[in-house]
C-alpha positions in Angstrom: 0.0 0.0 0.0 1.2 3.5 -0.8 -0.3 6.4 1.1 -0.7 10.0 -0.2 2.5 11.1 1.6 4.4 8.2 0.0 3.4 9.3 -3.4 4.2 13.0 -2.7 7.7 12.0 -1.6 8.4 9.7 -4.5 6.4 11.2 -7.4 5.3 14.8 -6.7 7.9 16.4 -4.4 9.3 18.3 -7.4 6.0 20.2 -7.7 6.5 22.0 -4.4 10.3 22.3 -4.1 11.3 25.9 -3.9 7.8 27.0 -2.8 6.8 28.3 0.6 5.2 25.3 2.2 3.0 25.1 5.3 2.5 21.6 6.6 -0.4 20.5 8.8 0.5 17.1 10.3 1.3 14.9 13.3 3.6 11.9 13.8 0.5 9.6 13.6 0.3 10.3 9.9 3.5 8.4 9.2 4.7 7.2 5.8 4.5 3.6 4.7 7.9 4.0 3.2 10.6 2.9 5.7 7.8 2.6 8.3 7.3 4.4 10.5 8.6 7.2 8.4 8.3 10.5 10.2 6.3 12.8 7.9 8.5 15.9 8.5 11.8 14.0 8.0 10.5 12.3 4.9 9.5 15.5 3.2 12.7 17.2 4.2 14.6 14.3 2.8 12.7 14.7 -0.5 14.0 18.2 -0.8 10.8 20.0 0.3 11.5 23.1 2.4 8.8 23.4 5.1 8.4 27.1 6.1 5.8 26.5 8.8 4.7 23.3 10.7 1.1 23.3 12.0 0.2 20.7 14.6 -3.4 19.8 15.5 -5.2 18.9 18.7 -3.0 16.7 21.0 0.2 18.1 19.4 2.7 16.6 17.0 3.4 13.5 19.1 -0.3 13.0 20.1 0.8 13.1 23.7 -1.2 16.1 25.0 -4.5 15.8 26.8 -7.3 18.2 25.8 -6.8 20.5 28.7 -3.0 20.4 28.7 -1.4 23.7 27.8 1.6 24.0 25.6 3.4 27.0 24.0 1.7 28.3 20.9 5.0 28.5 19.0 8.0 26.2 19.3 10.6 24.7 16.8 10.7 21.2 15.4 13.6 20.0 13.2 14.5 23.7 12.9 11.1 24.5 11.5 8.8 27.1 13.3 5.8 25.4 14.7 2.3 26.8 15.3 0.3 24.6 17.7 -3.4 24.4 17.3 -3.8 22.3 20.4 -6.4 23.7 22.8 -9.9 24.8 22.7 -10.7 27.5 20.2 -7.3 27.4 18.4 -7.6 27.7 14.7 -5.5 29.0 11.7 -5.7 32.7 10.8 -5.1 34.9 7.7 -1.8 36.1 9.2 -0.6 32.5 9.7 -1.1 31.5 6.0 -0.6 34.8 4.3 3.1 34.3 3.3 2.7 30.6 2.2 2.4 29.4 -1.4 0.8 26.0 -0.6 -0.6 24.2 2.4 0.0 20.4 2.6 -2.3 18.4 4.9 -1.3 15.0 6.2 -3.7 14.0 9.0 -4.7 10.6 10.4 -8.4 10.7 11.2 -10.6 8.1 12.9 -13.7 8.0 10.8 -16.0 9.4 13.6 -17.5 12.9 13.5 -16.7 13.5 17.2 -13.0 13.5 16.4 -11.8 17.0 15.4 -9.1 16.5 12.8 -11.4 16.8 9.8 -12.8 20.1 11.3 -9.2 21.4 11.6 -8.9 20.6 7.9 -12.1 22.6 7.3 -10.7 25.6 9.2 -7.6 25.6 7.0 -9.8 25.4 3.9 -11.8 28.4 5.0 -8.7 30.6 5.2 -7.1 29.1 2.2 -10.2 29.7 0.1 -10.3 33.3 1.3 -6.7 33.9 0.4 -6.6 31.8 -2.7 -3.9 29.5 -1.3 -3.4 26.1 -2.9 -3.9 23.1 -0.7 -2.6 19.5 -1.2 -4.3 16.8 0.9 -2.4 13.6 1.3 -4.9 10.8 1.5 -4.8 8.1 4.3 -7.1 5.2 5.2 -10.2 5.6 7.3 -9.5 3.2 10.2 -13.2 2.4 10.4 -13.4 1.4 6.7 -15.1 3.1 3.7 -18.2 0.9 3.3 -20.3 1.3 6.5 -22.0 4.7 7.0 -24.0 5.3 10.2 -25.9 8.2 11.6 -27.1 10.2 13.3 -26.6 13.1 11.0 -26.1 16.3 13.0 -28.6 19.1 12.6 -26.8 22.0 10.8 -25.6 24.8 13.2 -23.0 27.3 12.0 -21.9 27.9 15.6 -21.0 24.3 16.5 -17.9 22.7 15.2 -19.5 19.3 14.4 -22.6 20.8 12.9 -21.1 23.6 10.8 -19.8 21.0 8.3 -22.2 18.1 8.5 -20.9 14.6 8.5 -22.7 11.6 10.0 -21.5 9.8 13.1 -19.6 7.2 10.9 -19.0 8.8 7.5 -16.9 6.2 5.7 -14.7 8.8 3.9 -11.0 9.2 3.7 -9.6 12.6 4.6 -9.1 13.4 0.9 -12.7 12.6 0.2 -13.8 14.8 3.2 -11.8 17.7 1.7 -13.4 17.4 -1.7 -16.9 17.2 0.0 -16.2 20.3 2.1 -14.8 22.3 -0.7 -17.6 21.8 -3.2 -20.7 21.4 -1.0 -19.8 24.4 1.1 -18.3 26.5 -1.8 -15.0 27.1 0.1 -13.2 28.0 -3.1 -9.9 26.2 -2.5 -7.5 25.3 -5.3 -7.4 21.7 -4.0 -5.4 18.6 -5.0 -5.9 15.2 -3.3 -3.0 12.8 -3.8 -4.7 9.4 -3.5 -3.6 6.1 -2.1 -2.7 3.0 -4.0 -3.7 -0.4 -2.7 -6.5 0.7 -0.4 -10.0 -0.7 -0.7 -13.2 0.6 0.9 -13.7 -2.7 2.8 -10.4 -2.3 4.6 -10.3 -1.6 8.3 -7.0 -0.5 9.8 -6.0 -4.1 10.6 -6.3 -5.0 6.9 -3.8 -2.3 5.7 -0.8 -4.1 7.3 0.3 -0.8 8.8 1.2 -0.5 12.5 -1.0 1.8 14.4 0.4 5.1 15.7 -2.0 6.8 18.2 -3.5 10.1 16.9 -4.7 10.8 20.4 -3.6 9.7 23.9 -7.0 8.1 24.3 -6.6 5.9 21.2 -3.4 3.9 21.8 -4.5 1.0 19.6 -6.4 0.3 16.4 -8.8 -1.8 18.6 -9.5 1.3 20.8 -10.2 3.4 17.7 -12.7 0.8 16.4 -14.4 0.5 19.7 -14.5 4.3 20.1 -17.5 4.7 17.9 -19.7 2.4 20.0 -18.7 3.8 23.4 -17.9 7.5 23.0 -21.5 8.5 23.5 -21.1 7.5 27.1 -18.1 9.8 27.6 -18.8 12.5 30.1 -21.7 10.5 31.4 -22.1 8.7 34.8 -20.4 5.7 33.2 -16.6 5.6 32.8 -15.5 4.7 29.2 -12.1 3.6 30.5 -10.2 6.7 29.4 -8.3 6.6 32.7 -7.3 3.0 32.2 -4.9 1.1 29.9 -7.8 0.1 27.6 -9.7 3.3 26.8 -13.1 3.0 25.1 -12.9 -0.8 25.4 -14.1 -0.8 29.1 -17.3 0.6 30.6 -18.0 0.7 34.3 -18.6 2.6 37.5 -17.5 2.4 41.1 -21.0 1.5 42.2 -21.2 -1.7 40.0 -20.5 -4.5 42.4 -21.6 -7.5 40.3 -21.0 -7.0 36.6 -22.1 -10.5 35.5 -25.8 -9.7 34.9 -24.8 -6.6 33.0 -22.5 -8.5 30.6 -25.2 -11.2 30.2 -27.9 -8.7 29.2 -25.6 -6.9 26.8 -24.6 -10.2 25.1 -28.2 -11.2 24.8 -29.2 -8.0 22.9 -26.2 -7.2 20.7 -25.4 -8.9 17.4 -22.7 -11.6 16.9 -20.0 -9.0 15.9 -19.3 -8.0 19.5 -19.2 -9.6 23.0 -18.8 -8.3 26.5 -17.2 -9.9 29.5 -17.7 -8.9 33.1 -14.7 -7.2 34.6 -13.2 -5.3 37.5 -10.4 -2.9 36.7 -8.5 0.1 38.2 -7.5 3.4 36.8 -4.0 3.7 35.5 -2.9 5.6 38.7 -4.5 2.9 40.9 -6.7 5.4 42.7 -10.1 4.3 41.3 -11.7 0.8 41.0 -14.6 0.1 38.7 -16.9 -2.8 38.1 -18.3 -3.2 34.5 -17.6 -4.8 31.2 -14.9 -5.1 28.6 -15.8 -5.0 24.9 -14.4 -7.4 22.4 -15.0 -7.0 18.6 -15.2 -10.5 17.2 -16.3 -9.7 13.7 -14.8 -6.2 13.0 -16.1 -5.9 9.4 -19.7 -6.4 10.7 -19.3 -4.2 13.8 -21.9 -1.5 13.8 -21.3 1.5 16.0 -24.9 2.8 16.4 -26.6 -0.5 17.1 -24.0 -1.3 19.7 -24.1 2.1 21.3 -27.9 2.1 21.5 -27.9 -1.4 23.2 -25.2 -0.2 25.7 -27.2 2.9 26.6 -30.4 1.0 27.0 -28.9 -1.7 29.2 -26.9 0.6 31.4 -30.0 2.8 31.9 -32.0 -0.2 33.1 -29.2 -1.3 35.5 -28.3 2.2 36.7 -31.7 3.8 37.0 -31.5 7.5 38.1 -27.7 7.2 38.3 -27.4 7.0 34.5 -26.9 9.9 32.1 -25.3 10.4 28.7 -24.2 13.3 26.5 -27.0 14.2 24.1 -24.8 16.7 22.3 -22.5 14.1 20.9 -25.5 12.7 18.8 -26.0 16.1 17.1 -29.7 15.3 16.5 -32.2 16.3 19.3 -35.0 14.1 17.8 -32.8 11.0 18.0 -31.7 12.0 21.5 -35.4 12.3 22.6 -36.1 8.8 21.2 -33.3 7.4 23.2 -34.5 9.2 26.4 -38.0 7.8 25.8 -36.5 4.3 25.7 -37.8 3.6 22.2 -36.8 0.2 20.8 -33.4 0.1 19.1 -34.8 -0.9 15.6 -37.2 2.0 15.7 -34.4 4.5 16.4 -32.2 2.9 13.7 -35.0 3.3 11.2 -35.4 7.0 11.9 -31.6 7.5 11.7 -31.4 5.6 8.3 -34.3 7.6 6.9 -32.6 10.9 7.7 -29.3 9.6 6.3 -30.6 8.6 2.9 -30.1 11.9 1.2 -26.6 12.4 2.5 -25.6 9.0 1.3 -26.6 9.9 -2.3 -24.6 13.1 -1.9 -21.6 11.2 -0.6 -21.3 9.1 -3.8 -20.0 12.1 -5.8 -16.9 12.4 -3.7 -15.7 8.8 -3.5 -12.2 8.4 -4.8 -12.1 4.6 -4.4 -14.7 2.2 -5.8 -17.5 0.8 -3.7 -16.2 -2.7 -4.0 -15.6 -5.4 -1.3 -14.6 -8.9 -0.9 -17.2 -11.6 -1.8 -17.6 -12.4 1.9 -18.3 -8.8 2.7 -20.8 -8.4 -0.1 -22.7 -11.5 1.1 -22.9 -10.0 4.6 -24.0 -6.7 3.2 -26.9 -8.4 1.3 -28.0 -10.3 4.4 -28.0 -7.4 6.8 -28.9 -4.4 4.6 -30.7 -6.0 1.7 -28.2 -4.8 -1.0 -24.6 -5.2 -1.9 -22.3 -2.2 -2.5 -22.5 -0.8 -6.0 -19.3 0.1 -7.9 -18.8 3.8 -8.0 -16.8 5.6 -10.7 -14.1 8.0 -9.5 -14.6 11.5 -8.4 -15.1 14.0 -11.3 -14.6 17.7 -10.7 -17.3 20.2 -11.5 -16.9 24.0 -11.5 -18.3 25.9 -8.6 -18.5 29.5 -7.2 -17.1 30.7 -4.0 -18.3 33.8 -2.0 -16.3 35.2 0.9 -16.9 35.9 3.7 -18.5 32.6 4.6 -20.5 34.2 7.3 -22.3 37.5 6.9 -23.2 39.0 10.3 -23.5 42.8 10.1 -24.8 45.5 12.3 -27.4 48.0 10.7 -25.5 50.3 8.3 -22.3 48.3 8.4 -20.4 47.5 5.2 -18.5 44.4 4.2 -16.3 43.8 1.1 -17.1 40.7 -0.9 -14.9 38.4 -2.9 -16.1 36.0 -5.6 -13.9 33.2 -7.1 -14.6 30.3 -9.4 -12.9 26.9 -9.2 -12.9 25.4 -12.7 -13.0 21.8 -13.9 -9.2 21.5 -13.4 -9.4 22.7 -9.8 -7.8 26.0 -10.7 -9.0 29.2 -9.0 -9.7 32.5 -10.8 -11.5 35.7 -10.1 -14.3 36.6 -12.5 -15.0 40.1 -13.6 -17.3 41.7 -11.0 -19.3 43.3 -13.8 -20.4 39.8 -14.8 -21.5 38.8 -11.3 -25.2 39.0 -10.5 -26.2 39.8 -6.9 -29.5 39.1 -5.1 -30.5 39.8 -1.5 -33.1 37.3 -0.5 -34.9 38.6 2.6 -37.0 41.4 4.0 -37.2 44.6 1.9 -34.2 46.9 2.6 -32.2 44.1 4.4 -29.0 44.9 2.4 -27.7 46.1 -0.9 -24.6 45.3 -3.0 -22.7 48.0 -4.9 -19.6 47.7 -7.2 -17.3 50.6 -6.3 -13.9 52.1 -7.2 -11.1 51.3 -9.6 -10.2 48.5 -9.5 -13.8 47.6 -8.7 -14.8 46.2 -5.3 -18.1 44.6 -4.4 -19.4 46.0 -1.1 -22.4 44.7 0.9 -24.2 47.4 2.9 -26.6 46.4 5.6 -29.9 48.3 5.8 -31.2 50.1 8.9 -33.9 47.7 10.0 -32.2 44.4 10.3 -33.5 40.9 9.8 -32.4 37.5 8.4 -32.0 36.3 4.8 -29.4 35.3 2.3 -27.0 36.8 -0.3 -26.8 35.0 -3.6 -24.1 35.6 -6.2 -24.4 34.2 -9.8 -21.9 33.9 -12.6 -22.4 32.1 -15.9 -24.9 29.6 -14.6 -23.1 29.0 -11.3 -24.4 30.3 -8.0 -23.5 30.4 -4.3 -25.6 31.3 -1.4 -24.6 32.7 2.0 -26.8 33.3 5.0 -27.1 37.0 5.9 -27.9 38.3 9.4 -28.3 42.0 10.1 -28.7 42.7 13.8 -27.2 45.1 16.3 -24.0 43.7 18.0 -24.0 44.1 21.8 -21.0 43.6 24.0 -22.7 42.4 27.1 -19.8 41.8 29.5 -16.0 42.0 29.9 -14.4 39.3 32.0 -10.9 38.6 33.1 -9.6 35.2 34.4 -6.3 34.0 35.6 -5.0 30.6 34.3 -1.7 28.8 34.9 0.8 30.7 32.7 -1.6 33.1 31.0 -4.4 35.7 31.5 -7.7 35.5 29.6 -9.8 38.5 28.6 -13.3 37.6 27.4 -15.8 39.9 25.7 -19.3 38.4 25.7 -21.1 39.4 22.5 -24.6 38.9 21.2 -23.5 37.1 18.0 -20.5 36.2 16.0 -18.6 39.2 14.6 -15.4 40.4 13.0 -13.2 42.6 15.1 -9.9 44.4 14.9 -7.1 44.4 17.5 -3.6 45.6 18.0 -1.0 46.0 20.9 0.7 49.3 20.8 2.4 51.4 23.5 1.4 48.9 26.2 -2.3 48.9 25.3 -4.3 46.0 23.8 -7.0 47.7 21.7 -10.0 45.7 20.5 -12.7 47.3 18.3 -15.8 46.1 16.5 -19.0 47.6 15.0 -21.4 47.5 18.0 -22.6 48.9 21.2 -22.3 48.1 24.9 -25.2 46.7 27.0 -26.0 43.9 29.4 -23.9 44.2 32.5 -21.9 47.1 31.0 -22.8 50.8 31.0 -24.1 51.6 27.4 -22.2 54.9 27.6 -18.8 53.3 28.4 -16.8 53.0 31.5 -13.8 51.6 33.3 -13.0 48.2 35.0 -10.3 48.6 37.6 -8.1 45.5 38.1 -5.6 44.3 40.7 -3.7 42.0 38.3 0.1 41.9 37.8 -0.4 41.9 34.0 -3.2 44.5 33.5 -3.7 47.8 35.3 -7.3 48.5 34.1 -9.7 48.1 31.2 -11.7 50.9 29.6 -14.5 50.7 27.1 -16.2 53.3 25.0 -16.6 54.4 21.4 -14.3 55.8 18.7 -15.0 58.7 16.3 -16.7 56.3 13.8 -19.0 54.9 16.5 -17.3 51.5 16.8 -17.2 49.9 20.3 -13.6 50.0 21.6 -12.1 48.1 24.6 -8.6 49.0 25.8 -6.5 46.9 28.3 -3.6 48.7 29.8 -0.7 46.3 30.2 2.1 46.4 32.7 4.6 44.3 30.6 5.0 42.9 27.1 2.8 39.9 26.2 2.1 37.3 23.6 -1.5 37.6 22.5 -3.5 34.6 21.2 -7.0 34.8 20.0 -8.8 31.4 20.2 -12.2 31.2 18.5 -15.4 30.8 20.6 -18.3 32.0 18.5 -20.3 34.4 20.7 -17.2 35.5 22.6 -14.1 37.5 21.7 -11.3 35.9 23.6 -7.7 37.0 24.2 -5.1 34.8 26.0 -2.2 37.0 27.2 1.1 35.2 28.1 3.9 37.3 29.6 7.1 37.6 27.6 9.8 36.7 30.0 
């Protein structure tokens, strides 16, 4: 088997030599050449100069827990590193501005609760805005490419897993995900996917012959990654998923379970033949906690269905635990399915609802498959028996032109203006800017919601929000292609300013009524933040001052500038490194003292 990174090293490295390259990767995405080939070392050895290395959640070595803090910028193999580990960390325009091409080499898990594909989407958003070329190096989906399982999250632009909708088990490689995001969400990225050779859709990780390198501290083995989809819905519940043990996501239990045998017997009575549970007692890795519960064994991995197993686990544990049982509805992403589970509806009934909702997405998915829907004869026979049909052969992905409109989100205050950018991605995947005189504009919404004007020389398309406000959409059309973006015109209100001290850094939070663009700078010892809005909530609408007794900040003032924008100024006592993690309805600054 040859992975995307193997083919880049041996066939295509010459295409990016001499260019300014940004690489998003981690050690888990090793090459199959000279296994385990470190991705950075292999690219450097192929003569590729890496100008910036971006590392995702859990860091380059996948050794960081979610809440573990690490420096934003370090050096790896002499290459500057920007860490995206930590809540709210995402790429920015400034990070990518000086690069020619962004190469993505990530090992995902195949479940929509794992963040790596959404980190990919964040890079695509910025690359589409800046017109930066992206190359995605394809890798296997450890859960295989045949089985697809819901639920399908309800779209929500303010939630990471619902902004780009993928079902619970999507059965796509990372390259296929990139193609899907780019075209279905009109991201406008000049995108190349370097495909694998020798991978089939019926392959689980164990079938690839590649050793497993953990992409997360909680997924130390391929077995844990496969079990993850069936047990993750209990994470954060009253039941331990074994994260604190040596077999995370393969053990389920609680300190109050004193006899796990009836629990295991009932689970085995209800689940299918692909999985079995044994009663078990086990301790946490530090020896401080002891649990009674069950250990999960996948006997027929190619027939192992996450959703059915998860629903049985939830049902049985609820019966045994009674009022002590709870689980995280938010991981499902679909309130209707969560309600059915809470009502204790039968597993087949819930599965039927999920499959019905998933049907349209499955048809959409077919367009982006880079590898045929073929399987071994044994797999096809099982598919016929369990789902009534065998997989159909699917021709390869074919590009189609599409239009991109930036910004992706249009949230404006009444009277506010926003410059627009339109780009077209042609059949060859190339990006170009059409003449603005040929672009048609339509505002779909209440009368007077907004207008678009083409101004200046060179011409610029400018969206101006009307005085009344409301919700609608902006539609751009060009030569039969169209793109639609949601449009929200409403006053922005800064409702509170909060300061919190954390180990190693200070956090300033501006609570705002909706997502917004803002500007900031640090000059002459003052952090200045401005946005088009007004103050309210717990703040004096006229402006004011917040005195502080903090070693890093003397005081914070808030008011308005000459243009009427809301301005917050933090008076610093010493130089700082400012980081701006993304949190939707909050503007957040993390200030780290420069020693």
